[in-house]
N, C-alpha and C positions, 0 to 999 in steps of 0.2 A: 345596545342590547336588543335582541328580538323580543317580541311580546311574550310574556309568560303564559298567555293563553294557548300558544301553539305548543303542541306536544312534540318532542323530538321524534323524527321519523326512524332513526336508527335505534331500535329497541334492543339494547344489549341485554343478554340474559343476566339474571341476578348473580348467578355463580361467577360468570366471567367478570362482572363488575367487582365483586367482593374479592376475587383473587388478586386484584391490583393492590390490595392492602398488604399482601405478603411481605414486601420489603420492610414495612414498618413492624410487622408482627414477628418476623424472623428472629430478631434479637431476643425476644421473650418466649420463643416457641416452646422451650423446655418446660417453663412454668405453666404455659397454657395447656400443653399436652398432659402434664401431670394433673392439672386441675380437671381436665376432661375425664381422665381415667378415674380419678377419685370420685367425680360426680356419677360416672357410670356404675362404679361399685356401690355407692350409696343408694342409687336408684334401684339397682338390682336387689339390694337388701330388702327393699319393700316387697319384693316378690317372694321372699322367704316367709313372710308373715302368713300367707295362706297355707303354706306347707306345715307350719307349726300348728295352725288352727286345725288342719286335717288330722294331724297326729293326736291333738288334744280331744277332738270330737270322737274319733274312732277308738281312742285308747282310754285315757283317764276318765273322760266324761261318760262314755258308754259303760265303763267298768265301775264307776263310782269311786275312783281313786282320787281322793282329795289332794294327797301329796303330789300326784302327777299334775293335777290342775295348777297348783301353785308353782310347780317347776316350769310348766308351760308358760305361765304368766311372767316368770322371771326371764325366760328366753325372749319373750316379746319385748320386755322392758330393755334388756341388753341390746336387742336389735335396734330399737328406737333410739337409744342413746348413741349407738355406733353410727346410725344414719345421720343424726343431727351433727355429731362431731365431724363426720366426713364432709357434709355440706358446708359447715363453718370453715373447715380447712381449705376447701375449694375457694371460698370467698376470699380468704386471706391470700391465697396463691395469686389471684388475678388482680386484686385491687391496686397494688402499687405498680406493677409493670404496665397495666393498661392506662393508668394515669400518665405514665411516661410515654406511651405510644401517642396519646392525645397531645401531649406537650410537644413531642417531636414533630407531629403532623402540623400543628399550629405554627411552630417555629419555621418549618420548611415553607409553609404557605406565606408567612410574612416575609421571609427572605426572598422568595420567588417574586412577590409583588414589588419588591424593591428593584428587581433585575429585569422585569419585563419592560418593553418600550413604553414611552409616554402614550403612544397611539393606542395601546391596550387600555390604559386608564381613561382615554377619551371615549372609548366605546362602552365601558362597564360602569354601571351605577355602583356607587360606594356601598349602598345598603346590600346589594347582592354579594359583594365581596365580604362584607361584615357577617352576613348570615352564614356564609360558607365557613368562616373562621370560628364561629361560635356554635350556632344551632346544629349545623351539619356534623361538626366534629364531636359534639356531645352525643348525638345519635349514634355515631360510629363507636364511641367508647362504650355506650350502653349495649350495643349489639355484641361487641367483642366480649363484654363481661357476662352477658346472660344468654341472649338468643343463640349465639354461635355455639356455645357449649351445650345448651339444652336441645338444640336441634339434633345433635349427635346423641346426647343422653336419652332423649325421648325416643329417638329412632331405635336405638339399641334396646331400650326397655320394652318397646312394643314388640320387637322381634322375639326377644327372650320370653316375654309374657305369652305371645302367640304360641311359641313352642311348648310352654308349660300347659296352656289350655288344651292343645291338641294331645299332649301326653296324658292328661288326666281323663279327658273324655272327648275323643275326636269328633263325634257327631255334634256335640254342643259347641266345640271349638269352631267347626265349619259354619255353624249358624252365626257366631259372632264375627267371623271373617267375611261373611257375605257382602256387607256394605263397603268393603275396601275399594272396589273398582269405581262405584259411583262417587265416593268421596274423593278419590284421586282426580277424577274428571272435574268435580266442583272446585277443588283446590287449584287446578291449572287455570280454570276460567277466572277465579278470584285473583290469582297472581298477575295475570295479564292486565286486568282492569285496575287493580289496586296500584300497580306500578305507575300507570299513567296519572292517576289521581294524586298519588303521593308526590310525584314530580311537580305537578301543578301547584300543590299546596306549598311545597318548599320554595318554589320560585315566588309565589305570592307573599310568603313571609319576607323574602328579600326585598320585594317592592314596598311592602309596608315599612320595613326597616329604613329604606331610602327616604320615604316621606317623613318619618320621625326625625331622622338625622338632619335632613334639609330644613325642617321646621325649627329645630333647635338652633342650628347655625344661622338661619335667616330670621331669627325671632325679631330683630330690630326692624327689618323690612315688613314683616307681617303686622307688627304692632303699628309701625309708622303709617302704613297704608290701610290699616283697619281690615286686613284680609284674614282675620282669625276664623271667621265663619266659613269662608271658602276653603281654607286649609282643613278645618274640621270636617267639612263636607267631603273633601277628597279623601281624608283619612277614613271616614265612615264608609265611603264607597269601597275602598280597598279592603277594609275590615269585613264588610258584608260579603265581598267576593270570597275572602278567605274562609269566612264562616260557612258559606255555601259549600265550598270545597271540602271543608272538614266534615260537614254533615253527610256529604256523599261518601266520604271515607267511613263514617260511623255506620251508614246503611250497609256498606259492603261488609264491614266487620260483623255487624249484627246478623247479616245473612249467612256468612260462613260459620259464625259461632253457632247459630241455630241449627244448621245442617250437621256440623260436627258433633253437637251435643245430642240432638234429638235422635238421629239415626242409631248411634250406639246404645242409647237408652232403650229404644224399641227392641233392639236385638238382645240386650241383657234381659229385658222382660220376657221375651220369647224363650230364651234359654232357661230362665227361672221356671216358667210353666212346664216346659218339657222335662227339665231336670227333676222337678217335684214329682211328676208322673212316674219317671223312672225309679225314683227312690221308693215311691209307694208300691211299685211293681217288684221291688227287690232287685232291679237291674243296676242300681247305683247306690253306694253307701252315702249316708248323710254327711260324713266327713268330707267325702270327695265333692259333693255338691257345695258344701260350705267353702271348701278350698277353691273350687272353680269360680264361684260367684265372688269370692274375696279377690281372686286374681283379676277377674274382669273389672271389678270396682277399682282395684289398684291401677289398672290401665286407663281409667277414665281421665285422670289429670293429664298424663302424657298426650292422650288423644285430644282432649279439649284444648290444651295449650297450643296445639299445632297451628290453629288459626292465628292466635296472637303472635306466635313466634314467626310465622310466615309474613305477617303484616310488618313486624319490626325488621325482618330481613329485607323486604322490599324497600322500606324507608331507608335502611342502611345502604342498600345498593344504589338508590337514588342519590343519597348523600355522597357516596363514593364517586358517582359519575360527576356530580356538581363540583366536588373537590378537585378531581382530575381535569375537569374542563379548564380550570385555572392553571393547574400545574402543567398541563400539556401545552400551554401557550409558550411560544418560543421566547427565550430570553434575548436581551440585547446581544447582537453578534459582537464577538470580541475579535481582536486582531490575531489571536493565537491560532485560529483555524484557517485564517487567510481568506475565508469566504467573502467577507465584506470587502477586502482589498480587491479580490478578483472581480467582484461585481462593479466596484468603482472603476477599475481599469477598463472593463468591458464597456461601461457607459461612456468613459472618456474617449475611448477609441471610436465608439459609434458617433459621438458628437464632434469628432475631428479635433479634439483637444489633446495634442501630444505635448509632452514637456519640452520646453525649449523652442517651440514654434510659435511665433506671434501671429495668432489667427483670431479673427472676430467674426461672429455670425452676421450675415446679411439680413436684409429684410425678408428674404424668402427662405431663410434657414440655411443658406449656403455660407461658406467661409471665405474670407479674404486674407491673403497672406502678403508678404513683403512685395511691394511694387504694384499691387492690385489697385485699381481705381473703382471706387464705389460711388453711386449717386446719392445725393442727399435730397430730402423731400423739398419740392418747390413750394413756397408759402402760398402760392395762388391756387394751384390745382393738384398738389400732392405729387406731381411728376418730378423726375430728377432735375435738380437745378444745379447747385454747385457740386463739385466732385471732390472726394477726399482721397488723397494718395498716401498710402502707408509707406514711409521710407524704410529702407533696410534697417536702419538703426532703431526703429520702433516709433519715431515721431510721426505725427499725422499733420499733413499740410492740406490747406483748403484752396482749391482753384475755383474762382467764382466767375461765371459768365457775366457779361454786361447786363446791368439791371437786376442782378440777383441780390439776395439778402445775405450779407456777410455774417449774420448771426445764425445761419442754419446750423443745426446741431450735428456734430460728428457722431456723437453717441447715438442720437436718434437714427442717423443713417445706418449705422452698424447694427442697431437692434431692430430696425424696421418698425419702431413704435412712434406714433405721432399723436396719441390720444392721452386722456387723463387716466386716473386710477379706476379701479374696478367699481368703486362705489360713488364716484363723483364724475361730473361731466366735463371737467377741465375748465380752465380759466375762460371766463366769458369774453368773447371777442378777441381773444389772443391765440397764439400758436406756441407750442412748446419749442424751446431751443435750449442748447446746452453748450458748455465749454469743454472742448476736448482736452484731455490730460495725457501727456506723454507718459510712457512707461506702463500702460495698462495691459500690455501683452502678457501671455502666459509663460511660465517657466519655473522649474523646480529650484533654480538658483536664487530666487528672490527670498528675502526674509519677510517677516511680518505675517500678516493674515491675507490669504489669497483665495478668491473664489474663481474657479476655472470651469466655465461652461456648465454651471450648476443649474439643474432643473429639479423641481420637487412637486410631487402630488401626494396627497395624503394616502396612507395605505388602503383605506376602504374606498378610495376613488377608483373608477373604472380605468382600464389602461388607455382608453381612447379619450378620456376627459382632458380638458385643458389644464396644464400644470399650473399650480399656484405661483410658482417661480419659473421663469423661462430664460435659460441661457444667461445666467448671472456671471458677469466677468468684472471682478472688482479686486483691487489690491490696496490693502492698508499697510503702509510701509512700517518698518520697525520703529517703535517709539512714536508713531503718529496716532492722532485721534481722528477718526472718521465719523462724521455725523451721518445718520441715515434718516432721510426725510421722505415723506410720502403721504398721500391721502389715506383715509380709512379704507381698509381692505386691500391695500396695495401689496401686502406681504411682508411688512417690516418685522413683526414679531416672529413670523415663521422663519425668516432668514436668520435672525439671531439665534433661534432654537437649533439651527443646524450646526452651529459652531461647536457646542459641547456634545453633539450627537444625541440630543433629545429626540430628534428624528433623523432618519438616514436619507441622504440625498437620493433622488431617483436616477440622476445622471450627472456626470461631471465629478468634480472633487473639490475639497477644501484643504488647503495646506497651512501649516503653522511653521514658520521658518523653513519652508521647503519640504516639510514632512507631511505626507498625506495623513489626515486624521483617522482615516479608515484603517491605517496600518499601525496606529498607536493603541496600546492598551487603554481602556476607558479610564482606569484609575489615574494613569499618567496624564491623559488628556484633561481630565477634570481638576487635576492639580495645577495645570498650566492656565486653564481658562476659568475665570470667575464671572458669575452673572448676578445681576440684580433685575428682578422681573418687575413689570408694571404693576402687577397685583402682589404686594408684599405679603408673604405667608409666614406667620410666626407660629411657634409650637408652645404647648403648655409646659413651659420651662422658664428658668430665669433668663434675664436679659443677657447675661454673660454666656449662657449656654446657647442661646439663639445666635449670638454673634459668632461664637466658636464653630458653628456649623460650617462657616467659610474656611476655617483652618483649625483642625482639631487640636493641634499642639500650640495654639497661640497662648502667649503669656498674658498675665493680667495687664502688664504695661501695653502690650500690643492691642488688647481689647479696648483699653481706655483711649489709646491713640486713635483707633478706628472710630470710636464713638465721638471723639473730639472732631475728627475730620468730617464726620457726617452731621456735625452740629446737633448732636443728640445730648445736649446738656441737661435736658429734662430728666435724664436717668438719675442724676445726683439728687433730684428732689423726690424720687420714688421712695417708699418706706424703707426698703433694704438696698437701695442702690442697684448695682449690677446683679445682685442676688434676688431681686424682686421677681416673682412669678408674673408673667404677663397675661396668663389665662388663655383659654382655648382660642386659637386663631388670632391671638393678640387683640381681641375685641375690647379689652379694657383700655386700650390706647387709641388715640386719634389716628386718622389715615396718614397724616403727615409724620407722626411719631413712628408708626409702623414702617413707613417708607424710609425714614432715616436709619432705623435699625437694620433694615434690609440692605441699605447702602453700606453701612458699617460691616455687615457680614460679607459683602462682596469684596471689600478692600482690605480686610484684616490680614489676609494671607499674603499680601504683596504679590499679586498674580502678575505673570508676564503678559497675559492677554485678559482684557477686561471687556465684557459685553454688558451694556446697560440699556435696558428697555424702558425708555422714558422715566428715568429714576427720580425726577423732581416734580412730577405732575401734581402731587398732593401738597406741595409746599407753598406757603405764602411768599410774596415777592421778597420780603426782607430775609427770611430764612433761606430762600433759594439763592439769593446773592451771596450769602455767607458760605453755603455749601459749594457753590460754583467756585468761589475763591479757593476753598480748600481742595476741591477736585482738581484744579489746575496743577497743583503741586504733585498730586498723585499721578495725573495723566502724563506728566513730563517724562516719566521713565517707563511708561506702559503703552503697549499697543492696544488701542481701544476702538471699539465700535459702539456708538451711542445712538440709540433711537431718540430723535428729538422732534418736538412739535412747536417749540417756541424759539424765537430768535435768540433769546438769552442763553438757551442750552446749546444752540447751534454754534454760538461764538466760542464755545469751549473747544471746538474742533479745528484742526488744521485744514481739513478739506471736508466737503459735503458730497454725498451721493444721493441723487434723487431717484427714488424707486416709484415707478408708475406702471400700474397694470401688470405687476410681476416681473418687470424688466428694469435694469439700470438705464435710466433715460439720460442722465447727465452726471458728470463729476467735475467738481471745481471748488474754488473757495466760495465762502458765503457771498462775498461782494461780487465775484464774477457771475455767479448764478443769478443773483438779484438783477444784475445788469443785462445778462444775456438769455435768461430762461424765463419765459412768461409764466409757465406753470409753477415754477419754484417761487417766483415773486408773488404769485396769486396765493400760494399756500402760506407764505410767511406774512402776507398782509392781513389774513383772516377773512378775506372777502368770501372764500368758499364757505366758511361757517355762516356768514350772513345769508348767503344764497340758500343754504339748507334750511335756515330758520324761516325763510319766506314760504 
């Protein structure tokens, strides 16, 4: 998110912003228009009071008619009751429908937040989203209930009142209308300035909300490291900034209120002096002067309230802009419109990955097809040493010159990668090598999970930036378990996130049983693919409800089976078993317990494809062994991709893919890679961790 100190350059007018609310207001427009009409009638009734007073002063009072005075008082009482009833009726008309408008907007916002890409949530602070769904929508409901109606009501009242003033005494009426032009100028200046300050204040509320939320969720870290003072200081700093902004708003409001109230008061005083002189000269009746002044005083509230109403309108316009900033964010592309499919096909063609053609990228980004010969890196100087020939059948054979190293990596030759991961320097004193695996060519006819020429860079990365993943070619056969191994920052988690389309690939494609996932409806895709993330997230709900998020229709027996498989026997010891509330973020449980519940959630639906991102990292060795034994039974009938860091997890897999620097550096069995690939052996030995610690 950009800094909230920066004011958006595109200053949309308040009217244009507020007009975007029309789709939500349209279903209740009849009641709103009726309420506005009722409020206009009620307000105009207040202008009848001066006319009754004029009749009373020039008639019954002047003539000493007591009965007429009482009759006039009765008229005033009835008018007051009618005005009060009409305003109460207006309130009743708008209360229920506007609560419905707010609820509909909040529901749409929440629904939209579930549908926008994960990349959107990576950029936005949760507090900013929370403030839009609470504070901003409350401001909009208040605006629709009061300022929107009374901007119209007060405008009509002022126009009708001005007409009555001019009709009673046009010279005095012109005196009262003289300050209109300077007041309009002041109001325009006020709107421009207040809009900017209101936006800053509302963004700062979002920042403050973020700090509070993070402090609550991270209370264990704050207390554990004794950082409560620094957090309190950060909160005070943001609160002081917000206080300063609110004081600027208060000064602006004070200025416009002073102008709107003082100028009319001065003109009323001038009109009173001139009118009194005219009455004394016999040019004006006392009743007319009383009616004139009463009308002018009746217009004071509509005029005085304009500053307040305009301020609320600007805040509502800002809240509308903030609401639609989120609503305008593009949702995850679906297969229905074909846009995603076309983009993937275009990227596939651009990278030379056509279905049914066994091609692989060379070191310089070129491709090699059947019968082509590619050089492999020489261990001594990095020049071509052995040559790899891709046979027409898809197998790769290695021709080694005299004195060459027979362990030179086919996969490294094809990918052009000879270094370590992004965040580590590679095995000390060694060189990476790999075992070539037949059948890694591309083609739609293959089953299982296939990555064909996949590249990925994050949406907010520049088009010229280096992709996080570069030309990934990998095939997980049907029913096979593939372990994904690599150093920190090599792109393992990012790669797994592409399978359920949490992110969209930049180029290339991913297929499940030969079907491009970009052509599949997301609902179907995410029924086929189940995930367990490295950071297990639980919700404020019962254990059973958390597990059923992996399969909504799972029976009690299936939930218990999934818990048993995940070695989550601790659930039986909870106060209410599977009905026990685990608390926000599952913080009432240990890390290992949360991870086992997340694993149970992943397997409860018997998925055809399973993606596990280091699912056993928080388990002790004994529990890990039990979970691994149970997982073997599950993985027998599932096509799985498992991110692994420890040899015990790797041994669950049929084959292993080494991801290094965003590329697949080698594919083979665990024992083959241990024997033939120095980088893999280095990662599995733990020497890289020892070097980092030095």
